[in-house]
A tleap script that builds the chain and sets N, CA, C and O, in Angstrom:
source leaprc.protein.ff14SB
mol = sequence {
  NMET SER LYS LYS GLU THR ILE ASN VAL LYS
  GLY THR GLU ILE THR PHE PHE SER PRO GLN
  LYS ASN GLU GLU ASN TYR ILE CYS ILE THR
  ASP ILE ALA ARG TYR ARG ASN THR LEU GLU
  PRO PHE SER ILE ILE ASN ASN TRP MET ARG
  SER ARG SER THR ILE GLU PHE ILE GLY LEU
  TRP GLU MET LEU ASN ASN PRO ASP PHE LYS
  PRO ILE GLU PHE GLU ARG PHE LYS THR GLU
  ALA GLY SER ASN TYR PHE VAL LEU SER PRO
  GLN ARG TRP ILE GLU THR THR ASN ALA VAL
  ALA CYS CARG
}
set mol.1.N position { 0.841 -1.188 0.000 }
set mol.1.CA position { 0.000 0.000 0.000 }
set mol.1.C position { 0.879 1.242 0.000 }
set mol.1.O position { 1.720 1.412 0.882 }
set mol.2.N position { 0.690 2.082 -0.959 }
set mol.2.CA position { 1.451 3.325 -0.959 }
set mol.2.C position { 0.656 4.416 -0.251 }
set mol.2.O position { -0.575 4.434 -0.277 }
set mol.3.N position { 1.376 5.298 0.364 }
set mol.3.CA position { 0.784 6.412 1.088 }
set mol.3.C position { 1.200 7.694 0.386 }
set mol.3.O position { 2.393 7.954 0.233 }
set mol.4.N position { 0.228 8.505 -0.047 }
set mol.4.CA position { 0.534 9.754 -0.732 }
set mol.4.C position { 0.061 10.932 0.101 }
set mol.4.O position { -1.016 10.907 0.698 }
set mol.5.N position { 0.884 11.950 0.126 }
set mol.5.CA position { 0.543 13.197 0.789 }
set mol.5.C position { 1.052 14.336 -0.070 }
set mol.5.O position { 1.882 14.127 -0.955 }
set mol.6.N position { 0.566 15.527 0.180 }
set mol.6.CA position { 1.053 16.695 -0.541 }
set mol.6.C position { 1.415 17.790 0.450 }
set mol.6.O position { 0.875 17.877 1.553 }
set mol.7.N position { 2.342 18.611 0.014 }
set mol.7.CA position { 2.681 19.824 0.741 }
set mol.7.C position { 2.624 20.963 -0.255 }
set mol.7.O position { 2.785 20.750 -1.457 }
set mol.8.N position { 2.399 22.159 0.231 }
set mol.8.CA position { 2.340 23.331 -0.630 }
set mol.8.C position { 3.633 24.113 -0.466 }
set mol.8.O position { 3.969 24.558 0.631 }
set mol.9.N position { 4.359 24.274 -1.576 }
set mol.9.CA position { 5.612 25.013 -1.572 }
set mol.9.C position { 5.483 26.164 -2.549 }
set mol.9.O position { 5.402 25.953 -3.759 }
set mol.10.N position { 5.464 27.377 -2.028 }
set mol.10.CA position { 5.355 28.583 -2.853 }
set mol.10.C position { 4.193 28.493 -3.838 }
set mol.10.O position { 4.328 28.882 -4.998 }
set mol.11.N position { 3.060 27.983 -3.381 }
set mol.11.CA position { 1.864 27.911 -4.210 }
set mol.11.C position { 1.778 26.703 -5.121 }
set mol.11.O position { 0.835 26.594 -5.905 }
set mol.12.N position { 2.728 25.804 -5.040 }
set mol.12.CA position { 2.733 24.603 -5.868 }
set mol.12.C position { 2.558 23.375 -4.983 }
set mol.12.O position { 3.278 23.202 -4.000 }
set mol.13.N position { 1.595 22.521 -5.338 }
set mol.13.CA position { 1.387 21.285 -4.600 }
set mol.13.C position { 2.450 20.265 -5.007 }
set mol.13.O position { 2.590 19.945 -6.187 }
set mol.14.N position { 3.190 19.762 -4.036 }
set mol.14.CA position { 4.232 18.769 -4.265 }
set mol.14.C position { 3.793 17.471 -3.593 }
set mol.14.O position { 3.518 17.441 -2.393 }
set mol.15.N position { 3.734 16.403 -4.384 }
set mol.15.CA position { 3.327 15.105 -3.867 }
set mol.15.C position { 4.545 14.344 -3.375 }
set mol.15.O position { 5.588 14.335 -4.029 }
set mol.16.N position { 4.413 13.718 -2.244 }
set mol.16.CA position { 5.424 12.774 -1.795 }
set mol.16.C position { 4.706 11.537 -1.302 }
set mol.16.O position { 3.590 11.606 -0.787 }
set mol.17.N position { 5.362 10.411 -1.467 }
set mol.17.CA position { 4.707 9.159 -1.114 }
set mol.17.C position { 5.720 8.132 -0.636 }
set mol.17.O position { 6.919 8.236 -0.895 }
set mol.18.N position { 5.208 7.158 0.054 }
set mol.18.CA position { 5.984 6.029 0.522 }
set mol.18.C position { 5.378 4.784 -0.107 }
set mol.18.O position { 4.218 4.478 0.170 }
set mol.19.N position { 6.118 4.044 -0.949 }
set mol.19.CA position { 5.556 2.879 -1.634 }
set mol.19.C position { 5.046 1.803 -0.675 }
set mol.19.O position { 4.030 1.163 -0.944 }
set mol.20.N position { 5.732 1.606 0.417 }
set mol.20.CA position { 5.352 0.603 1.410 }
set mol.20.C position { 5.363 1.264 2.777 }
set mol.20.O position { 6.067 2.247 3.005 }
set mol.21.N position { 4.573 0.711 3.678 }
set mol.21.CA position { 4.531 1.235 5.036 }
set mol.21.C position { 5.935 1.200 5.647 }
set mol.21.O position { 6.663 0.219 5.500 }
set mol.22.N position { 6.295 2.269 6.324 }
set mol.22.CA position { 7.580 2.409 7.015 }
set mol.22.C position { 8.771 2.475 6.072 }
set mol.22.O position { 9.892 2.183 6.490 }
set mol.23.N position { 8.565 2.851 4.813 }
set mol.23.CA position { 9.683 3.051 3.889 }
set mol.23.C position { 9.948 4.545 3.742 }
set mol.23.O position { 9.160 5.376 4.194 }
set mol.24.N position { 11.057 4.869 3.112 }
set mol.24.CA position { 11.402 6.261 2.875 }
set mol.24.C position { 10.399 6.911 1.935 }
set mol.24.O position { 9.753 6.240 1.130 }
set mol.25.N position { 10.280 8.226 2.051 }
set mol.25.CA position { 9.403 8.985 1.170 }
set mol.25.C position { 10.116 9.336 -0.131 }
set mol.25.O position { 11.327 9.555 -0.154 }
set mol.26.N position { 9.349 9.385 -1.200 }
set mol.26.CA position { 9.824 9.830 -2.501 }
set mol.26.C position { 9.079 11.105 -2.863 }
set mol.26.O position { 7.905 11.257 -2.525 }
set mol.27.N position { 9.748 12.014 -3.541 }
set mol.27.CA position { 9.147 13.279 -3.937 }
set mol.27.C position { 8.908 13.258 -5.437 }
set mol.27.O position { 9.755 12.788 -6.196 }
set mol.28.N position { 7.767 13.762 -5.864 }
set mol.28.CA position { 7.421 13.799 -7.285 }
set mol.28.C position { 8.153 14.957 -7.970 }
set mol.28.O position { 7.821 16.123 -7.757 }
set mol.29.N position { 9.154 14.623 -8.797 }
set mol.29.CA position { 9.896 15.681 -9.475 }
set mol.29.C position { 9.059 16.369 -10.545 }
set mol.29.O position { 9.345 17.510 -10.908 }
set mol.30.N position { 8.035 15.700 -11.053 }
set mol.30.CA position { 7.145 16.337 -12.029 }
set mol.30.C position { 6.422 17.512 -11.382 }
set mol.30.O position { 6.277 18.569 -11.997 }
set mol.31.N position { 5.971 17.333 -10.151 }
set mol.31.CA position { 5.321 18.437 -9.439 }
set mol.31.C position { 6.278 19.603 -9.246 }
set mol.31.O position { 5.883 20.760 -9.386 }
set mol.32.N position { 7.525 19.309 -8.930 }
set mol.32.CA position { 8.517 20.369 -8.754 }
set mol.32.C position { 8.777 21.081 -10.076 }
set mol.32.O position { 8.897 22.306 -10.108 }
set mol.33.N position { 8.865 20.322 -11.169 }
set mol.33.CA position { 9.112 20.915 -12.490 }
set mol.33.C position { 7.947 21.805 -12.931 }
set mol.33.O position { 8.150 22.763 -13.677 }
set mol.34.N position { 6.745 21.499 -12.482 }
set mol.34.CA position { 5.579 22.335 -12.824 }
set mol.34.C position { 5.717 23.760 -12.295 }
set mol.34.O position { 5.099 24.681 -12.829 }
set mol.35.N position { 6.508 23.946 -11.268 }
set mol.35.CA position { 6.756 25.283 -10.739 }
set mol.35.C position { 7.398 26.161 -11.816 }
set mol.35.O position { 7.093 27.350 -11.917 }
set mol.36.N position { 8.278 25.578 -12.611 }
set mol.36.CA position { 8.968 26.310 -13.682 }
set mol.36.C position { 8.190 26.350 -14.994 }
set mol.36.O position { 8.217 27.355 -15.705 }
set mol.37.N position { 7.501 25.260 -15.312 }
set mol.37.CA position { 6.804 25.175 -16.593 }
set mol.37.C position { 5.537 24.342 -16.404 }
set mol.37.O position { 5.587 23.112 -16.419 }
set mol.38.N position { 4.417 25.012 -16.229 }
set mol.38.CA position { 3.167 24.304 -15.953 }
set mol.38.C position { 2.665 23.503 -17.141 }
set mol.38.O position { 1.981 22.496 -16.957 }
set mol.39.N position { 2.987 23.926 -18.353 }
set mol.39.CA position { 2.491 23.237 -19.545 }
set mol.39.C position { 3.351 22.043 -19.950 }
set mol.39.O position { 2.825 21.045 -20.443 }
set mol.40.N position { 4.650 22.130 -19.750 }
set mol.40.CA position { 5.559 21.060 -20.179 }
set mol.40.C position { 6.604 20.756 -19.105 }
set mol.40.O position { 7.790 21.020 -19.304 }
set mol.41.N position { 6.173 20.204 -17.973 }
set mol.41.CA position { 7.158 19.924 -16.923 }
set mol.41.C position { 8.200 18.892 -17.339 }
set mol.41.O position { 9.308 18.886 -16.802 }
set mol.42.N position { 7.863 18.023 -18.282 }
set mol.42.CA position { 8.823 17.002 -18.681 }
set mol.42.C position { 10.023 17.589 -19.428 }
set mol.42.O position { 11.099 16.991 -19.426 }
set mol.43.N position { 9.855 18.748 -20.063 }
set mol.43.CA position { 11.013 19.374 -20.701 }
set mol.43.C position { 12.000 19.849 -19.642 }
set mol.43.O position { 13.210 19.806 -19.862 }
set mol.44.N position { 11.501 20.295 -18.509 }
set mol.44.CA position { 12.374 20.687 -17.404 }
set mol.44.C position { 13.127 19.464 -16.873 }
set mol.44.O position { 14.334 19.523 -16.640 }
set mol.45.N position { 12.408 18.366 -16.687 }
set mol.45.CA position { 13.023 17.141 -16.179 }
set mol.45.C position { 14.064 16.610 -17.154 }
set mol.45.O position { 15.158 16.224 -16.742 }
set mol.46.N position { 13.737 16.586 -18.438 }
set mol.46.CA position { 14.693 16.082 -19.432 }
set mol.46.C position { 15.955 16.933 -19.461 }
set mol.46.O position { 17.056 16.398 -19.589 }
set mol.47.N position { 15.809 18.256 -19.343 }
set mol.47.CA position { 17.001 19.118 -19.301 }
set mol.47.C position { 17.814 18.864 -18.041 }
set mol.47.O position { 19.044 18.853 -18.089 }
set mol.48.N position { 17.145 18.661 -16.922 }
set mol.48.CA position { 17.822 18.369 -15.660 }
set mol.48.C position { 18.605 17.063 -15.768 }
set mol.48.O position { 19.707 16.947 -15.232 }
set mol.49.N position { 18.028 16.080 -16.465 }
set mol.49.CA position { 18.675 14.773 -16.582 }
set mol.49.C position { 19.814 14.756 -17.595 }
set mol.49.O position { 20.491 13.737 -17.736 }
set mol.50.N position { 20.037 15.844 -18.293 }
set mol.50.CA position { 21.171 15.930 -19.214 }
set mol.50.C position { 22.474 16.240 -18.485 }
set mol.50.O position { 23.560 15.998 -19.014 }
set mol.51.N position { 22.365 16.767 -17.289 }
set mol.51.CA position { 23.525 17.220 -16.529 }
set mol.51.C position { 24.337 16.050 -15.977 }
set mol.51.O position { 23.783 15.078 -15.463 }
set mol.52.N position { 25.625 16.160 -16.089 }
set mol.52.CA position { 26.514 15.124 -15.549 }
set mol.52.C position { 26.361 15.002 -14.036 }
set mol.52.O position { 26.373 13.895 -13.498 }
set mol.53.N position { 26.216 16.136 -13.345 }
set mol.53.CA position { 26.085 16.080 -11.883 }
set mol.53.C position { 24.785 15.386 -11.474 }
set mol.53.O position { 24.752 14.703 -10.451 }
set mol.54.N position { 23.722 15.550 -12.251 }
set mol.54.CA position { 22.470 14.847 -11.970 }
set mol.54.C position { 22.655 13.350 -12.145 }
set mol.54.O position { 22.241 12.566 -11.291 }
set mol.55.N position { 23.274 12.952 -13.242 }
set mol.55.CA position { 23.502 11.529 -13.505 }
set mol.55.C position { 24.373 10.926 -12.407 }
set mol.55.O position { 24.097 9.825 -11.932 }
set mol.56.N position { 25.414 11.634 -12.005 }
set mol.56.CA position { 26.273 11.131 -10.937 }
set mol.56.C position { 25.492 10.983 -9.629 }
set mol.56.O position { 25.660 9.993 -8.916 }
set mol.57.N position { 24.640 11.961 -9.312 }
set mol.57.CA position { 23.865 11.917 -8.079 }
set mol.57.C position { 22.882 10.756 -8.069 }
set mol.57.O position { 22.860 9.968 -7.123 }
set mol.58.N position { 22.059 10.643 -9.126 }
set mol.58.CA position { 21.053 9.574 -9.110 }
set mol.58.C position { 21.708 8.200 -9.280 }
set mol.58.O position { 21.182 7.201 -8.788 }
set mol.59.N position { 22.848 8.142 -9.971 }
set mol.59.CA position { 23.578 6.881 -10.090 }
set mol.59.C position { 24.147 6.431 -8.754 }
set mol.59.O position { 24.072 5.252 -8.409 }
set mol.60.N position { 24.717 7.366 -7.999 }
set mol.60.CA position { 25.245 7.038 -6.673 }
set mol.60.C position { 24.111 6.582 -5.756 }
set mol.60.O position { 24.256 5.598 -5.030 }
set mol.61.N position { 22.984 7.293 -5.786 }
set mol.61.CA position { 21.842 6.892 -4.964 }
set mol.61.C position { 21.428 5.463 -5.294 }
set mol.61.O position { 21.187 4.660 -4.393 }
set mol.62.N position { 21.345 5.148 -6.574 }
set mol.62.CA position { 20.947 3.799 -6.991 }
set mol.62.C position { 21.962 2.747 -6.529 }
set mol.62.O position { 21.572 1.679 -6.056 }
set mol.63.N position { 23.247 3.038 -6.663 }
set mol.63.CA position { 24.262 2.068 -6.245 }
set mol.63.C position { 24.169 1.780 -4.751 }
set mol.63.O position { 24.418 0.655 -4.319 }
set mol.64.N position { 23.812 2.786 -3.963 }
set mol.64.CA position { 23.718 2.610 -2.516 }
set mol.64.C position { 22.415 1.948 -2.080 }
set mol.64.O position { 22.374 1.292 -1.039 }
set mol.65.N position { 21.346 2.113 -2.868 }
set mol.65.CA position { 20.021 1.683 -2.427 }
set mol.65.C position { 19.334 0.630 -3.286 }
set mol.65.O position { 18.267 0.137 -2.918 }
set mol.66.N position { 19.919 0.279 -4.414 }
set mol.66.CA position { 19.260 -0.630 -5.344 }
set mol.66.C position { 20.221 -1.756 -5.751 }
set mol.66.O position { 21.103 -1.547 -6.584 }
set mol.67.N position { 20.052 -2.932 -5.172 }
set mol.67.CA position { 20.958 -4.035 -5.517 }
set mol.67.C position { 20.818 -4.516 -6.964 }
set mol.67.O position { 21.707 -5.202 -7.470 }
set mol.68.N position { 19.724 -4.169 -7.633 }
set mol.68.CA position { 19.504 -4.591 -9.022 }
set mol.68.C position { 19.942 -3.544 -10.047 }
set mol.68.O position { 19.745 -3.730 -11.247 }
set mol.69.N position { 20.531 -2.455 -9.581 }
set mol.69.CA position { 20.993 -1.387 -10.466 }
set mol.69.C position { 22.103 -1.905 -11.368 }
set mol.69.O position { 22.919 -2.726 -10.951 }
set mol.70.N position { 22.131 -1.420 -12.609 }
set mol.70.CA position { 23.121 -1.860 -13.588 }
set mol.70.C position { 24.212 -0.782 -13.731 }
set mol.70.O position { 24.024 0.187 -14.466 }
set mol.71.N position { 25.336 -0.943 -13.040 }
set mol.71.CA position { 26.362 0.103 -13.030 }
set mol.71.C position { 27.079 0.308 -14.364 }
set mol.71.O position { 27.555 1.410 -14.635 }
set mol.72.N position { 27.167 -0.709 -15.190 }
set mol.72.CA position { 27.852 -0.539 -16.485 }
set mol.72.C position { 27.057 0.414 -17.379 }
set mol.72.O position { 27.643 1.279 -18.029 }
set mol.73.N position { 25.736 0.266 -17.418 }
set mol.73.CA position { 24.901 1.169 -18.206 }
set mol.73.C position { 24.968 2.586 -17.634 }
set mol.73.O position { 24.968 3.565 -18.380 }
set mol.74.N position { 25.024 2.686 -16.301 }
set mol.74.CA position { 25.170 3.990 -15.644 }
set mol.74.C position { 26.451 4.679 -16.097 }
set mol.74.O position { 26.435 5.872 -16.398 }
set mol.75.N position { 27.554 3.950 -16.150 }
set mol.75.CA position { 28.838 4.526 -16.559 }
set mol.75.C position { 28.768 5.095 -17.976 }
set mol.75.O position { 29.357 6.137 -18.264 }
set mol.76.N position { 28.043 4.402 -18.858 }
set mol.76.CA position { 27.899 4.914 -20.226 }
set mol.76.C position { 27.168 6.247 -20.226 }
set mol.76.O position { 27.589 7.187 -20.901 }
set mol.77.N position { 26.064 6.339 -19.466 }
set mol.77.CA position { 25.325 7.601 -19.375 }
set mol.77.C position { 26.202 8.695 -18.762 }
set mol.77.O position { 26.189 9.836 -19.224 }
set mol.78.N position { 26.957 8.347 -17.732 }
set mol.78.CA position { 27.805 9.332 -17.063 }
set mol.78.C position { 28.858 9.885 -18.018 }
set mol.78.O position { 29.170 11.075 -17.980 }
set mol.79.N position { 29.401 9.027 -18.869 }
set mol.79.CA position { 30.408 9.459 -19.842 }
set mol.79.C position { 29.825 10.424 -20.867 }
set mol.79.O position { 30.484 11.385 -21.264 }
set mol.80.N position { 28.583 10.168 -21.297 }
set mol.80.CA position { 27.953 10.986 -22.333 }
set mol.80.C position { 27.286 12.250 -21.778 }
set mol.80.O position { 27.072 13.210 -22.520 }
set mol.81.N position { 26.963 12.259 -20.507 }
set mol.81.CA position { 26.218 13.367 -19.904 }
set mol.81.C position { 26.944 14.693 -20.070 }
set mol.81.O position { 28.167 14.776 -19.952 }
set mol.82.N position { 26.164 15.722 -20.346 }
set mol.82.CA position { 26.707 17.056 -20.500 }
set mol.82.C position { 27.084 17.423 -21.918 }
set mol.82.O position { 27.268 18.604 -22.213 }
set mol.83.N position { 27.205 16.458 -22.797 }
set mol.83.CA position { 27.534 16.784 -24.188 }
set mol.83.C position { 26.293 17.301 -24.909 }
set mol.83.O position { 25.166 17.063 -24.475 }
set mol.84.N position { 26.507 17.996 -25.990 }
set mol.84.CA position { 25.394 18.604 -26.724 }
set mol.84.C position { 24.399 17.589 -27.265 }
set mol.84.O position { 23.212 17.898 -27.374 }
set mol.85.N position { 24.840 16.408 -27.600 }
set mol.85.CA position { 23.966 15.413 -28.209 }
set mol.85.C position { 23.251 14.538 -27.184 }
set mol.85.O position { 22.365 13.767 -27.553 }
set mol.86.N position { 23.613 14.638 -25.914 }
set mol.86.CA position { 23.074 13.745 -24.888 }
set mol.86.C position { 21.662 14.144 -24.465 }
set mol.86.O position { 21.409 15.289 -24.091 }
set mol.87.N position { 20.758 13.183 -24.533 }
set mol.87.CA position { 19.379 13.361 -24.078 }
set mol.87.C position { 19.002 12.114 -23.286 }
set mol.87.O position { 19.290 10.994 -23.707 }
set mol.88.N position { 18.360 12.312 -22.139 }
set mol.88.CA position { 17.973 11.183 -21.305 }
set mol.88.C position { 16.637 11.478 -20.636 }
set mol.88.O position { 16.476 12.497 -19.965 }
set mol.89.N position { 15.697 10.583 -20.827 }
set mol.89.CA position { 14.401 10.709 -20.161 }
set mol.89.C position { 14.387 9.798 -18.935 }
set mol.89.O position { 15.160 8.842 -18.871 }
set mol.90.N position { 13.522 10.081 -17.964 }
set mol.90.CA position { 13.409 9.169 -16.823 }
set mol.90.C position { 13.073 7.738 -17.254 }
set mol.90.O position { 13.591 6.779 -16.681 }
set mol.91.N position { 12.216 7.596 -18.249 }
set mol.91.CA position { 11.830 6.259 -18.717 }
set mol.91.C position { 13.041 5.498 -19.258 }
set mol.91.O position { 13.227 4.322 -18.946 }
set mol.92.N position { 13.853 6.161 -20.061 }
set mol.92.CA position { 15.052 5.507 -20.609 }
set mol.92.C position { 16.030 5.156 -19.487 }
set mol.92.O position { 16.630 4.082 -19.509 }
set mol.93.N position { 16.196 6.035 -18.523 }
set mol.93.CA position { 17.070 5.777 -17.373 }
set mol.93.C position { 16.612 4.525 -16.627 }
set mol.93.O position { 17.418 3.648 -16.317 }
set mol.94.N position { 15.307 4.450 -16.342 }
set mol.94.CA position { 14.740 3.320 -15.601 }
set mol.94.C position { 14.926 2.017 -16.373 }
set mol.94.O position { 15.394 1.021 -15.822 }
set mol.95.N position { 14.553 2.031 -17.657 }
set mol.95.CA position { 14.621 0.814 -18.457 }
set mol.95.C position { 16.048 0.322 -18.660 }
set mol.95.O position { 16.294 -0.884 -18.654 }
set mol.96.N position { 16.985 1.240 -18.839 }
set mol.96.CA position { 18.353 0.849 -19.134 }
set mol.96.C position { 19.139 0.414 -17.903 }
set mol.96.O position { 19.919 -0.536 -17.963 }
set mol.97.N position { 18.932 1.109 -16.788 }
set mol.97.CA position { 19.745 0.847 -15.592 }
set mol.97.C position { 19.012 0.061 -14.510 }
set mol.97.O position { 19.613 -0.305 -13.499 }
set mol.98.N position { 17.735 -0.201 -14.708 }
set mol.98.CA position { 16.900 -0.853 -13.706 }
set mol.98.C position { 16.785 0.002 -12.443 }
set mol.98.O position { 16.748 -0.516 -11.327 }
set mol.99.N position { 16.730 1.308 -12.640 }
set mol.99.CA position { 16.638 2.267 -11.526 }
set mol.99.C position { 15.280 2.176 -10.848 }
set mol.99.O position { 14.289 1.784 -11.464 }
set mol.100.N position { 15.248 2.540 -9.583 }
set mol.100.CA position { 13.989 2.571 -8.849 }
set mol.100.C position { 13.615 3.987 -8.399 }
set mol.100.O position { 12.440 4.251 -8.145 }
set mol.101.N position { 14.585 4.903 -8.295 }
set mol.101.CA position { 14.308 6.227 -7.731 }
set mol.101.C position { 13.445 7.111 -8.623 }
set mol.101.O position { 12.765 8.000 -8.111 }
set mol.102.N position { 13.448 6.905 -9.904 }
set mol.102.CA position { 12.691 7.777 -10.811 }
set mol.102.C position { 11.331 7.209 -11.182 }
set mol.102.O position { 10.685 7.729 -12.091 }
set mol.103.N position { 10.893 6.197 -10.532 }
set mol.103.CA position { 9.600 5.579 -10.881 }
set mol.103.C position { 8.459 6.352 -10.304 }
set mol.103.O position { 7.302 5.979 -10.495 }
savepdb mol mol.pdb
quit
């Protein structure tokens, strides 16, 4: 059973939830991106995921918290991150690396 709650931050409702009872909370990055772009929050997320520092951060989180994470695929993304041609969506990240944090 997942538990969902919202908080209001500067007039924007941000959802956070816990997938299972007594687990850590996750924050909805789509809600946060809506603060910047209400019509296309996914463009904000996709731009955020192009950054090398973002890839390093979410990759480190996955390595520490996800035993099924695929580190070799992560290394490829980390190498390409920040270049002009690099584009990464949350869906591609999840499917390629078996990530759990962006679900």
